[in-house]
C-alpha positions in Angstrom: 109.9 45.4 -20.1 113.3 44.3 -21.3 116.1 46.7 -22.5 117.7 46.0 -25.8 121.4 45.5 -26.1 121.6 48.9 -27.7 119.8 50.6 -24.8 122.1 48.8 -22.3 125.1 50.0 -24.2 123.8 53.6 -24.1 123.4 53.4 -20.4 126.8 51.9 -19.6 129.4 54.4 -18.3 132.0 55.1 -20.9 135.2 56.1 -19.2 137.9 58.0 -21.0 141.1 56.1 -22.0 144.6 57.1 -22.9 143.7 56.5 -26.5 140.6 58.8 -26.4 142.6 61.5 -24.6 145.4 61.3 -27.2 142.7 61.5 -29.9 141.2 64.6 -28.3 144.7 66.2 -28.0 145.1 65.6 -31.7 141.8 67.3 -32.3 142.8 70.3 -30.2 146.1 70.5 -32.2 144.3 70.4 -35.5 141.8 73.1 -34.5 144.6 75.3 -33.2 146.6 75.0 -36.4 143.5 75.4 -38.7 143.5 79.2 -38.6 144.8 82.4 -37.1 141.8 83.0 -34.8 143.0 83.5 -31.2 141.7 81.4 -28.4 140.3 82.6 -25.1 140.0 80.0 -22.3 137.8 80.6 -19.3 139.6 79.5 -16.1 137.9 79.5 -12.7 140.4 77.3 -10.9 137.7 74.5 -10.6 138.1 71.0 -11.9 136.4 71.5 -15.3 138.3 74.7 -16.3 141.6 73.2 -15.0 141.1 70.0 -17.0 140.2 72.1 -20.1 143.3 74.3 -19.8 145.5 71.3 -19.0 144.3 69.5 -22.1 145.0 72.6 -24.3 148.4 73.1 -22.6 149.5 69.5 -23.2 148.2 69.7 -26.8 150.3 72.8 -27.5 153.4 71.0 -26.2 152.9 68.5 -29.1 153.1 71.3 -31.7 156.5 72.4 -32.9 157.6 75.6 -31.4 157.7 77.4 -34.8 154.0 76.6 -35.4 152.8 77.8 -32.0 152.1 81.3 -33.3 148.5 81.9 -32.2 148.0 83.5 -28.8 145.9 81.6 -26.2 144.4 84.0 -23.7 143.6 82.5 -20.3 141.0 84.7 -18.5 139.8 84.5 -14.9 137.0 86.7 -13.6 137.6 88.0 -10.1 134.2 89.2 -8.8 136.1 90.8 -5.8 133.8 88.6 -3.6 135.3 85.2 -4.4 135.7 82.6 -1.7 139.0 83.7 -0.2 140.5 80.1 -0.3 139.6 79.7 -4.0 140.7 83.3 -4.8 144.1 82.6 -3.3 144.3 79.3 -5.1 143.5 80.9 -8.5 145.9 83.8 -8.0 148.8 81.5 -7.2 147.9 79.3 -10.1 147.8 82.2 -12.6 151.2 83.4 -11.3 152.8 80.0 -11.8 151.0 79.6 -15.1 152.4 82.8 -16.5 156.0 82.0 -15.5 155.9 78.5 -16.7 154.4 79.4 -20.1 157.2 82.0 -20.5 159.9 79.4 -19.6 158.3 76.8 -22.0 157.9 79.4 -24.7 154.2 78.8 -25.0 151.9 81.5 -26.4 149.7 81.6 -23.3 148.9 84.9 -21.6 146.9 85.2 -18.4 144.3 87.9 -17.6 142.6 88.6 -14.3 139.3 90.4 -15.1 137.4 92.4 -12.6 134.1 94.4 -12.7 134.1 98.2 -12.9 134.5 99.6 -9.4 131.2 101.5 -9.6 129.4 98.2 -10.4 130.8 95.8 -7.8 128.7 93.8 -5.4 129.4 96.1 -2.4 128.8 99.3 -4.3 125.4 98.1 -5.5 124.5 96.3 -2.3 125.8 98.6 0.4 126.1 101.7 -1.7 122.9 101.8 -3.7 121.0 99.5 -1.5 120.1 96.8 -4.0 118.3 93.9 -2.4 120.4 90.8 -2.0 120.3 88.6 -5.2 117.7 85.9 -5.6 116.1 84.0 -8.5 114.0 86.8 -9.8 116.5 89.5 -9.0 119.8 88.1 -10.1 121.5 91.4 -10.7 124.9 90.2 -9.7 125.9 87.7 -12.4 125.8 90.1 -15.3 127.6 92.9 -13.5 130.3 90.8 -11.8 131.0 88.1 -14.3 129.4 88.5 -17.7 130.2 92.1 -18.4 134.0 91.9 -17.6 134.3 88.8 -19.9 132.2 90.4 -22.7 134.2 93.5 -22.6 137.4 91.5 -22.9 136.0 89.4 -25.7 134.6 92.3 -27.6 138.0 94.0 -27.5 139.7 90.9 -28.9 137.0 90.5 -31.6 137.5 94.2 -32.6 141.3 93.5 -32.8 141.2 90.1 -34.6 137.7 90.0 -36.3 136.7 86.9 -34.3 137.8 84.6 -31.5 137.3 81.0 -30.3 136.2 80.7 -26.7 137.3 77.4 -25.1 135.1 76.4 -22.1 135.0 73.5 -19.7 131.2 73.0 -20.1 129.9 69.5 -20.1 126.6 67.9 -20.9 126.7 65.8 -17.7 126.6 69.0 -15.5 122.8 69.2 -15.8 119.9 68.4 -18.0 119.5 72.0 -19.0 123.2 72.3 -19.8 122.9 69.1 -22.0 119.9 70.4 -23.8 121.5 73.8 -24.5 124.7 72.3 -25.8 122.8 69.8 -28.0 120.8 72.8 -29.5 124.0 74.7 -30.4 125.7 71.5 -31.5 123.2 71.3 -34.4 124.1 74.8 -35.4 127.9 74.3 -35.6 129.5 76.3 -38.3 132.7 74.2 -38.2 133.7 70.9 -36.7 133.3 71.2 -32.9 132.8 74.9 -33.0 129.4 76.3 -32.0 128.1 79.9 -32.4 127.8 82.0 -29.2 124.2 83.0 -28.8 125.0 86.4 -27.3 128.1 87.6 -29.1 128.7 87.7 -32.9 132.0 86.5 -34.3 132.6 84.3 -31.3 132.8 80.5 -31.7 132.7 78.2 -28.7 134.7 75.0 -28.3 133.9 72.6 -25.5 136.5 69.8 -25.6 135.1 68.0 -22.5 131.5 68.2 -23.6 131.0 64.4 -23.3 133.0 63.8 -20.1 131.6 62.9 -16.7 132.8 64.1 -13.3 134.8 60.9 -12.9 136.4 61.4 -16.3 137.6 64.9 -15.3 139.1 63.6 -12.1 140.7 60.6 -13.8 142.4 62.9 -16.3 143.6 65.3 -13.6 145.0 62.5 -11.4 146.7 60.6 -14.2 148.1 63.5 -16.1 150.4 65.8 -14.0 149.5 69.5 -14.1 151.8 70.9 -16.8 152.3 74.4 -15.3 153.5 72.9 -12.0 150.5 73.3 -9.8 149.1 70.4 -7.8 146.0 68.6 -9.0 146.0 66.6 -5.8 145.7 69.9 -3.9 142.7 70.7 -6.1 141.2 67.4 -5.2 141.8 68.2 -1.5 139.9 71.5 -2.0 136.9 69.7 -3.4 137.1 67.0 -0.7 137.2 69.7 2.0 134.1 71.3 0.5 132.1 68.1 0.5 129.9 67.4 3.5 131.3 64.0 4.2 134.8 64.9 3.4 135.0 62.1 0.8 135.7 62.4 -2.9 135.6 59.0 -4.7 137.0 59.0 -8.2 135.8 55.8 -9.6 132.4 55.1 -8.0 129.6 52.7 -8.1 126.3 53.8 -9.5 124.4 55.9 -7.0 127.5 57.1 -5.1 128.4 60.8 -5.2 131.2 62.0 -7.3 133.6 64.8 -6.3 132.1 67.4 -8.6 129.1 68.9 -6.9 130.9 71.4 -4.6 130.0 75.0 -5.5 133.0 77.3 -5.6 132.1 80.9 -6.2 131.2 84.2 -4.4 131.2 83.9 -0.7 128.3 86.4 -0.6 126.1 84.3 -2.9 122.5 84.2 -1.9 121.3 82.3 -4.9 121.4 79.2 -2.8 119.7 78.8 0.5 122.9 77.6 2.2 126.6 77.8 1.2 127.2 74.1 1.8 130.7 74.2 0.3 131.9 76.9 2.8 130.0 75.1 5.6 131.8 71.9 4.7 135.2 73.6 4.5 134.8 75.0 8.0 133.5 71.7 9.4 136.2 69.6 7.8 139.2 71.7 8.6 139.8 73.6 11.9 142.3 75.8 10.1 139.4 77.3 8.1 137.4 78.3 11.1 138.4 81.9 10.5 135.9 81.9 7.6 133.0 81.4 10.0 132.3 85.2 10.3 132.0 85.4 6.5 129.4 82.6 6.5 127.5 84.2 9.4 127.5 87.6 7.7 126.2 86.1 4.5 123.5 84.3 6.3 122.6 87.5 8.2 122.0 89.8 5.2 120.6 86.9 3.2 117.8 86.3 5.7 114.6 86.4 3.6 112.3 86.6 6.7 113.7 89.9 7.8 114.4 91.5 4.4 111.1 93.3 3.8 111.4 95.5 7.0 114.9 96.4 6.2 114.0 98.1 2.9 112.2 101.2 1.8 108.6 100.8 0.5 109.6 102.9 -2.5 111.6 101.6 -5.5 115.1 102.9 -6.2 113.9 105.9 -8.2 111.3 106.8 -5.6 108.1 105.6 -7.4 105.6 103.1 -6.0 105.1 99.6 -7.4 103.1 96.7 -6.0 100.8 93.8 -6.3 98.2 92.0 -4.2 97.4 95.3 -2.4 100.8 95.7 -1.0 103.9 97.7 -2.1 107.0 96.2 -3.5 109.9 97.2 -1.3 113.0 98.8 -2.8 116.6 99.6 -1.6 117.9 99.1 1.9 117.4 101.9 4.4 120.3 104.1 5.5 120.8 102.5 9.0 120.9 99.0 7.5 123.5 99.9 4.9 125.6 101.5 7.6 125.3 98.5 9.9 126.4 96.1 7.1 129.3 98.2 6.2 130.5 98.3 9.7 130.0 94.5 10.0 132.1 93.9 6.8 134.9 96.2 7.9 135.1 94.6 11.4 135.3 91.1 9.8 138.1 92.3 7.5 140.0 93.8 10.5 139.6 90.6 12.5 140.9 88.4 9.7 143.8 90.8 9.1 144.8 90.7 12.8 143.8 87.2 13.9 143.4 85.0 10.8 146.0 82.8 9.1 149.2 84.6 8.1 148.5 83.9 4.4 145.3 85.9 4.7 146.6 88.7 6.9 146.3 91.2 4.0 142.9 90.1 2.8 140.7 92.9 1.5 137.0 92.2 1.6 136.1 95.6 0.2 138.6 97.9 -1.6 139.3 101.6 -0.9 138.0 102.4 -4.4 134.7 100.8 -3.6 134.5 102.6 -0.2 135.1 106.0 -2.0 132.4 105.3 -4.5 129.9 104.2 -1.8 130.7 107.5 0.1 129.8 109.5 -3.0 126.6 107.6 -3.6 125.5 108.1 0.0 126.3 111.8 0.1 125.8 113.0 -3.5 123.0 110.7 -4.7 121.1 109.8 -1.6 121.7 113.3 0.0 122.9 111.8 3.3 125.0 114.8 4.1 126.0 113.3 7.5 128.8 111.6 5.5 128.9 108.7 7.9 131.3 106.4 6.0 134.6 108.1 7.2 133.2 107.9 10.8 132.4 104.2 10.5 135.8 103.5 8.9 137.6 105.3 11.8 135.5 103.6 14.4 136.7 100.2 13.0 140.3 100.8 12.1 141.2 103.7 14.3 142.6 105.8 11.5 141.2 108.5 9.1 139.6 107.4 5.9 141.9 108.1 2.9 140.0 110.0 0.2 142.3 112.5 -1.4 140.0 113.5 -4.3 137.0 114.1 -2.1 135.5 117.6 -2.5 132.9 118.4 0.1 129.9 120.2 -1.3 128.2 120.8 2.0 129.1 122.7 5.1 126.9 120.4 7.1 128.0 117.4 9.0 126.9 115.0 11.7 126.1 117.7 14.3 123.7 119.4 11.9 122.3 116.1 11.0 121.5 115.2 14.6 119.9 118.6 15.3 117.8 118.3 12.2 116.7 114.8 13.0 115.7 115.8 16.5 113.8 118.9 15.4 111.9 117.0 12.7 111.0 114.2 15.2 109.6 116.7 17.6 107.6 118.6 15.0 106.4 115.6 12.9 106.4 112.5 15.1 103.9 110.7 12.9 105.5 111.5 9.6 107.9 108.6 8.8 109.5 110.4 5.8 109.6 113.9 7.1 113.3 113.7 8.1 114.3 112.2 4.7 112.5 115.0 2.9 114.1 117.6 5.1 117.7 116.5 4.7 117.2 115.8 1.0 115.8 119.2 0.3 118.5 120.9 2.3 121.3 119.0 0.6 119.9 119.6 -2.9 119.8 123.3 -2.3 123.2 123.3 -0.7 124.8 121.3 -3.4 123.4 123.5 -6.1 124.7 126.6 -4.4 128.1 125.1 -3.6 128.7 124.0 -7.2 127.2 127.2 -8.6 124.8 125.1 -10.7 121.2 126.1 -10.4 120.0 124.3 -13.6 117.6 121.6 -12.8 117.4 122.4 -9.1 113.7 123.0 -9.2 113.1 119.6 -10.8 115.3 117.9 -8.2 113.4 119.6 -5.4 110.0 118.5 -6.9 111.3 114.9 -7.3 112.3 114.9 -3.7 108.9 116.1 -2.5 107.2 113.5 -4.6 109.4 110.8 -3.1 108.6 111.8 0.4 105.0 112.9 -0.1 103.6 110.1 2.0 103.2 109.9 5.8 104.2 106.2 5.9 103.9 102.9 4.0 100.2 102.6 4.8 99.5 106.1 3.5 101.6 105.3 0.3 99.7 102.1 -0.3 96.4 103.8 -0.1 97.6 106.5 -2.4 98.8 103.9 -4.9 95.5 102.0 -4.8 93.4 105.1 -5.3 95.6 106.1 -8.2 95.2 102.7 -9.7 91.4 102.7 -9.3 91.3 106.1 -11.0 93.3 104.9 -13.9 91.0 101.9 -14.2 87.9 104.0 -14.2 89.4 106.4 -16.8 90.4 103.6 -19.1 94.2 104.2 -18.6 97.0 101.7 -18.2 97.4 100.2 -14.7 98.8 97.2 -13.0 95.8 94.8 -12.3 97.8 92.7 -9.8 97.7 95.5 -7.2 93.9 95.1 -7.0 94.2 91.3 -6.6 93.6 90.0 -3.1 95.0 86.5 -3.8 98.6 87.0 -2.7 100.9 84.5 -4.2 104.1 84.0 -2.1 105.8 82.3 -5.0 105.8 85.4 -7.1 108.6 87.6 -5.9 108.1 91.3 -5.8 111.4 92.7 -7.0 112.3 94.0 -10.4 115.7 95.4 -11.1 116.0 99.0 -11.8 118.8 101.6 -12.2 119.2 104.6 -10.0 
């Protein structure tokens, strides 16, 4: 079968040229001057967002000063668990960018967005005990990245009526990305501006949509960074995160390009292995200090041990299951405490023994620690209040929590006594201790705060949560309950009665506490 000349032409690599770049800059200028709608540029510090911002920056320099009236907002989302090397790179870049824009009299304003402190990764993972993220339980992306951006964009839309979001998305990134971009390309309301499927009054401009990885690197290497940062250093970052340490710019067909490295959260468990961090450590002895981060991520992201680390009840205490077994919910108390101590010890070690530039690194903030403490004590009724003790064991100083108001006169001594008594009296009852300390704390909190309203409901809920002897007993209870619903013609989950267990169907479903 022979290919036509047209087919051959379509399959040939079309590299960008100075002429095509100049034409694209003219397009950017025309779009900028076409209206008063402010621009918002997403900047991650990676090659695509850097190239996009650089293209816009160079285009603005072509526009006479008196016509550069429209604000260009540069936003970066700091999840608070970014790869430390990339986080530092981005922070320095934004600082230089802000100063340079001011000196050049450019209408560019930078913003560092973060998730709400009660919705960070550590608060949900260590505080509430959410299972580590995976394909069917991807609770992190929305909370850490999407919500902060959406909140910012919504505020700008409320202020200006609409905004134009400038992104470095490209069709060459993946087949799915190409398909999605093609779909919205057909629905453009104006030239090069597509509607955002999730937010009204937001238009999306993707100036690099037809560029390849090589096109991006050619542009970055041939056009100096206009805010004074080094694109060659960016290339070095990518090269260091590539397994073979190589990063060809102009490559033969079949050879890798320098664009497949994944820069993101160092805690990410959406991938089986963090190959980028592994490569950074392997390629540069000076980055060996990150090894504890990688080991910790691999430890809590171990799927084979995850089920035993979690309660057989869901977050709110109810039972849920399929294939005659229960779906496990949040992590148990001892697991959450172990991981908190591990995290704090890693932070301390990096502070004391890591590179000077990372001596003040903060893997988990004091604000997060205070929120975690309140979840453990006030929500989960763990009146032992173990967080200050763990903190002091690691750092050798008292935990700073000036707004903390103790609602219980009980502490670790009472906790230990209660645990011993319950173990002696009810050695076969797995949940007896949890029921005991929860009931005591509910009653104590209601008396301490002088609020008796709802206490009976809280006590009843606690008893229902801890009604079972162990997981086997809870499973049998759930099965009998399901059979009863089936016989009575009620609604029930048929999968719980199915014996054909399917390992590909993951058990978790996200829920709020």
